[in-house]
MARLUMGU-275311 format. One record per residue: x, y, z negated of N, C-alpha, C in turn; residue in three letters. Coordinates in steps of 0.2 Angstrom, whole numbers, plus 2048, in hexadecimal, padded with zeros to 3 digits. Atoms other than C-alpha are relative to their C-alpha. Layout:
XYZXYZXYZALA;...
END
This chain:
8057F98008147CB831805805805MET;7FB7FA7FE8217D783E7FB802802ARG;8058017FD8177E0845802802808PRO;7FA8027F88187E5859803805801ARG;7FC7F77FE8247F08618067FE7FCGLY;7F98038078327E98518037FC803GLU;7FD8067FA83F7E18578057FD7FBLYS;7FD8028028487D48508058007FAGLN;7F87FD80385A7D98497FD8057FDASN;8017F98028587E783A8058017FFALA;7F97FB8028697EC83A801804809LYS;8017FA7F98677FD8468058057FCGLN;7FE7FB80587280C8427FE8087FCTHR;8007FB80486881783C7F88007FCGLY;8058038058578188337FA7FC804ALA;8058037FD84980E8387FB805803PRO;8037FC7FE83E8178437F97FE7FDTHR;80480280282F80D83B7FE8037F8SER;8008008098328168287FD808803TRP;8047F88008278278337F97FD803ARG;8097FF7FB81781D8337FF801800ALA;8057FE8058118238247FF809804ILE;8017FB7FE81483482E7FC804809GLY;8018007FA81183E83F8037FE803GLY;7FB8027FD8218398467FD7F7800GLY;7FF80880081B8278488027FF807ALA;7FF8007FA8218208597F97FD802THR;80280280081381A8638017F7800PRO;7FF8067FF8118088628047FC7FAGLY;7FD8018048198068507FC7FF7FCLYS;80580280480E7FC8468047FB7FBLYS;7FE8058068107F68337FA7F8801TRP;8038057FF8027EA8387FD7FA806PHE;8018037FC7FE7DE8467FA7FB7FFSER;8088018007EB7DB84A8017F87FFSER;8028067FF7EF7C884E8067FD7FBASP;7FB8048057FB7C383F7FD7FB7FEILE;8048048047EF7BA8357FA7FE800THR;8078017FD7DC7B58397FC8027F8PRO;8068018077D77B38257F8800801PHE;80A8038007C97A98287FE7FF7FBGLN;8018038067CA7A18178018037FDLEU;8047FC8047C17A980A8087FF7FAPRO;7FA8028057CF7AE7FB808801805GLY;7F98027FE7DE7AC808804807800SER;7FC7FC8057EE7B7802807801804LEU;7F97FD7FF7FD7BD80C8058037FBGLU;7FB7F980280D7C78068067FF802VAL;7F88027FD81D7C880E8068057FEHIS;7FD7F97FE82D7D280F805801804MET;7FA7FD7FA8397DB81B8068027FCARG;7F97F88048497E581A802801804ARG;7FC7FE7F68507F08288048047FATYR;7FA7FB80585F7F481C804801807ASP;7FA7FB7FB86C7FF8268088027FBTHR;7FB80080687D80381F8008077FDASP;8007F980287881681A7F87FE7F9SER;80880380486680D8127FD7FB7FFLEU;7FF80580186080180B7F5800800LEU;8058007FE84D7FC8117FD7FC7FFHIS;8038068008407F280C7F8802800ARG;80A7FF80182C7F080E7FF7FA801ARG;8048068028217E58097F87FF803ALA;8067FF7FE8107E08137FC7FA7FBLEU;8048038038027D880B7F7800802ALA;8088018017F17D280E7FB7FB7FCALA;8038048027E17CB8077F9801803VAL;8067FF7FF7D17C680C7FA7FD7FAARG;8077FF8047C07CC8037F97FF802ILE;8098027FC7AE7C48057FF8067FCGLU;8047FB8017A77D5803801806807ALA;7FD7FF7FC7A57E080F803809800PRO;7FA7FD7FE7B07EE8177FE8097FDPRO;8027FA8047A78008127FF7FF7F7ALA;8017FF8067A47F87FF8078017FELEU;7F88018017B77F47FE803808803VAL;7FD7FA8007BC8058047FF8067FDTRP;8037FE8047B280D7F98018027FBASP;7FC8028067B98057EB8058047FFLEU;7F97FD7FE7C98097F08048067FFLEU;7FF7F68007C881A7F37FF8027FBTHR;8037F98057BF81E7E28057FC7FAASN;7FC8018027CE81F7D97FF7FD7FATYR;8028008087C981D7C87FE7F57FFGLU;8008088017C88097CB8077FC802ASN;7FB8007FD7D98097D08037FA7F8MET;7FD8038057DE8017BE7FD7F87FEPRO;8018098057D47F17BE8027FE808LYS;7FB8017FC7DF7EC7CC806800801PHE;7FA7FF8007EE7F27CC8028007F7MET;7FA8038067FB7EB7C18038047FCPRO;7FE7FB8048017F47B4800808801HIS;8037FA8017F68037B77FD8027FALEU;8047FE8087F280B7A87F7806801MET;8017F87FE7EB81F7B07FF801806HIS;8017FD7FC7E58267BF7FD8087FFTHR;8047FC7FF7DF8387C1802807805GLU;7FF7FD7FA7DB8457CE80A8067FFTYR;7F97FA8017ED8537CF7FA806803ILE;8047FA7FA7E585E7DF7FD7FB802GLN;8068047FD7D88597EC802806805ARG;7FE7FC7FB7DD8617FD7FA801804TYR;8048007FE7D08668088007FC808ASN;7FF8057F97CD85C818802803803ALA;7FD7FD7FC7D785D8277FD7FE807VAL;8068077FC7CD859838807803805GLU;7F97FE7FD7DE8568417FF80080BARG;8037FF7FB7D38518517FB802800GLU;8087FF8007C18528587FC7FB7F9ALA;8018038037BF8438508027FC7FBSER;7FC7FF8067C98438418018037FBGLU;8037FA80A7C684A82D8057F77FETHR;7F88048057D98448247FC8067FBILE;8007FF8067D48468138068007FALYS;7F88018007E58498087FE8027F7ARG;8017FF8067E58487F48057FE7FCLEU;7F68018037F48487E77F97FB7F7ARG;8028048067F283B7D88047FF7FCLEU;7FA8018057FA8397C97FD7F97FDARG;8018078057FC8257C28058007FBGLN;7FC8008078018217B18017F6801VAL;80080480380A8107B08057FC7FAPHE;7FD80080880D8077A18007F8800VAL;7FD8098018177F37A18028007FALYS;7FF8028088187EC7928067F87FECYS;7FB8028038267E178C7FE7FB7FAGLU;7FC80580582C7D477F7FF8047FCLEU;7FF7FB8098307E47727FF804803PHE;7FF7F980082D7F277A7FB802809HIS;8077FD7FC8227FC788802806807ALA;7FD7FA7FC8278067987F9803802ILE;8097FC7FE81B81579C803803807GLU;7FE8007FB81F81B7AD7FA806804GLU;8067FB7FB81582B7B6802801806SER;7FF7FD7F781582E7C97F9806802THR;8067FE7FB80C8377D6802803806ALA;7FD8017F88098357E67F8805804MET;8037FD7FA80083D7F77FD7FD802ASP;8068057FC7F08347FD7FD803805VAL;8027FE7F97EA8358107FB7FC801VAL;8058047FF7D982E8117FD801807GLN;8037FF7F87D382B8237F8801800LYS;8068028007C282F8277FD7FA805ASP;8028057FA7BF81F8338017F97F8ASP;8008098067C18148208037FB802ARG;7FB8068017CF80B8258078007FCTHR;7F58048017E08108217FF8067FAGLU;8017FA8057E381A8108098017FFLEU;7F97FE8017F582080F8048017F9GLN;7FE7FC8058008228018088047FFPHE;7F87FF7FE81282B7FC8018037F9ARG;7FF7FD80581982C7EC8068057FFVAL;7FA7FA7FD82183D7E98067FE7FBLEU;7FB7F98058318437DD8007F97FDGLN;7FD8048038398307DA8067FE804ASN;7F98037FD84A8327DC8057F97FCPRO;7FE80480184D8237D38017FA805LYS;8008067FA8488187E2800802804PHE;8037FF7F98478227EF7FA804802GLY;8077FD7FF8398267FA7FE7F8800ALA;80380780082B81A7F97F9801804LEU;8077FE7FE8198198027FF7F7805GLN;8048027FD80F80D80A7FA803801GLY;8078008027FC80A80D7FD7FB802LYS;8078047FD7EA80280F7FC7FF804TRP;8048027FA7E17F981D7FA7FE7FDLEU;8058037FF7D27F581C7FC800805VAL;7FE8027FA7CE7EA8297F97FC800VAL;8038047FE7BB7E282F8027F8800PRO;8008087FE7BA7CF8327FB801805THR;8048027F97B27C98427F68047FFGLU;8067FE8007A17CB83C8008047FAASP;7FF7F88077A67D982F7FA7FD7F9SER;80680280779C7CF81F8087FE7FCALA;7F97FF8037B07CE819804806802ALA;7FC7FA8017BD7D98178087FE801THR;7FA8018057D07D7817803806801VAL;7FD7F98067DB7E380D8077FE800LEU;7FB8008007EB7E68148048067FBLYS;7FC7FC8057F97ED807807802806PHE;7F97FF7FD8097F680F8048027FBALA;7FC7FA80081A7FD8068078007FFILE;7FA7FF8018298038088038057FEGLU;7FC7FB80383680B80080B800805GLY;7F97FD7FB8488138078058037F8VAL;7F97FC8058588177FB8077FF805VAL;7FA8007FD86A81C8018047F97FDSER;7FA8057FE87680E8058078047F9ASN;7FB7FC8038818107F48087FE802PRO;7FB8027FF88F8067FD8017F87FFGLY;7FC8078008987F47FD8047FF7FETHR;7FC8018068A57F77F28007FC7FAASP;80480280689A7F37E48038037FBGLY;7FF7FB8048A08027DA7FB8057FETHR;8077FD80388D8097D97FB7FB801VAL;8058048038807FF7D57FB7FF806LYS;8067FF7FC8737FC7E17FA8007FDLYS;8087FD8038618017DF7FC7FD806VAL;8048057FA8557F47E97FA8057FFASP;8057FF8008477FE7ED7FA7FE800PRO;80480480083D7F07EF7FF7FB7FELEU;8018077FF83E7E27E57FE7FB800ASN;8038067FB83B7D17EC7FA7FC7F9GLU;8038048068367C97DB7F98047FEARG;8057FE8028297D57D77FC802805ILE;8038027FA8257D97E77FB7FB801VAL;8028077FF81E7C67E87FA8027FAPHE;8028038078177C57D67F9807800GLU;8057FB7FE80F7D87D67FB800805GLU;8057FE7FC8077DA7E57FC7F8802ILE;8068058017FF7CA7E87FD8007F9SER;8048008067F77CB7D57FD807800THR;8037FC7FD7F17DC7DB7FA7FF806MET;8078047FC7E77D67E87FC7FB7FDLEU;8068048007E17C87E17FB8037FALYS;8077FC8037D87D37D4801803802GLN;8057FE7F97D47DE7E17FB7FD802ALA;8058057FD7CC7D07E97FB8017FAARG;8088028067C27CA7D97FD8077FCASP;8027FA8057BE7DC7D27F9803808PHE;8057FD7FB7B67E17E67FB7FA800MET;8068077FF7AD7CF7E77FD8007FAGLU;8047FE8077A77D37D47FA806801GLY;8067F780079E7E57DB7F97F9806ILE;8028007FB79B7DC7EA7F77F97FFALA;8038048007917CE7E37F98017FBSER;8047FC8027867D97D97FA802803LYS;8047FC7FB77F7E27E87FE8057FDGLU;7FF7F98007807F37E37FD806807VAL;8017FB7FC7788027EB804803803GLN;7FB7FB7FC78580D7EC8087FF7FBSER;7FA8047FF79780A7EE8058047FBTYR;7FE7FB80279E81A7E78018037F9GLY;80180280979A81A7D48007F87FEASN;80080780379E8097CF8048007F7VAL;7FD7FE8077A28087BD8047F97FEASN;
END
C-alpha cells in the first residue's frame, strides 16, 4: 500500500517530507493512500499495513488500514463525525467530549474547513490493574465529507502523533471503504543502547487494535444502516 510518489528506500538524510501530509506544507503528489491499492469488492474486506521511515535522527512509523462497510458514504461520514459514537468502536475509549469548537474557515471558494478540539479518556484493563490516559486532539473536518484529520496534542512520551480517516464510496456508492492512517515520530536516541528507544507505533498493538477498531466500526455502522434510520446525525 505504498502511496504514489514515495520511494521504496526508507533511509533518508532528513525527516520524510510525507510527515507534513496533514498540514498545509505537503508536497504535491504525496498521498497516504493510492486509489488503486485494493478494490475491496468483497463485503467485510479488511487490511492493515505497517511502514517504517526511520532515519538516523528520527523513528518514524506509519500504519494504514481500510475496511469495506455495507453502508452509504453519507451514513458512514455522519456516524464518524458524531464523536460521541467513537467509544462504541474505538478500543479502550471510554469518554469523548468537546473542548473547543472553531468557526468554519473558507480556504478556497469551494472548500470550508471545520476545526474542533476533543478530549478523550482511554482506560485499558489488565489482569490486576487499569491504566487511564487522557489526551486532547485537534480535528480538521473537510466539507467534502470525505476526509477527517486529527493530531494528538502534548504527547511528550510518544512524540508527534497524527492521522486521518477517509470515507471513499464504492463504484455504485452503495457501500463505503473506510480508510484509517496514523503515524508517529520520535527522536532516535542512538544505537549505543544506553537510552531505551520508545516505539512511536508498536507493531503488535497496531495490528491488533486497528483491526479490532475497524471491525467494530463496520459492525456498528452496518447495524445502523440495516435499521434504515431517517436522520444520521443524532443516532443513539
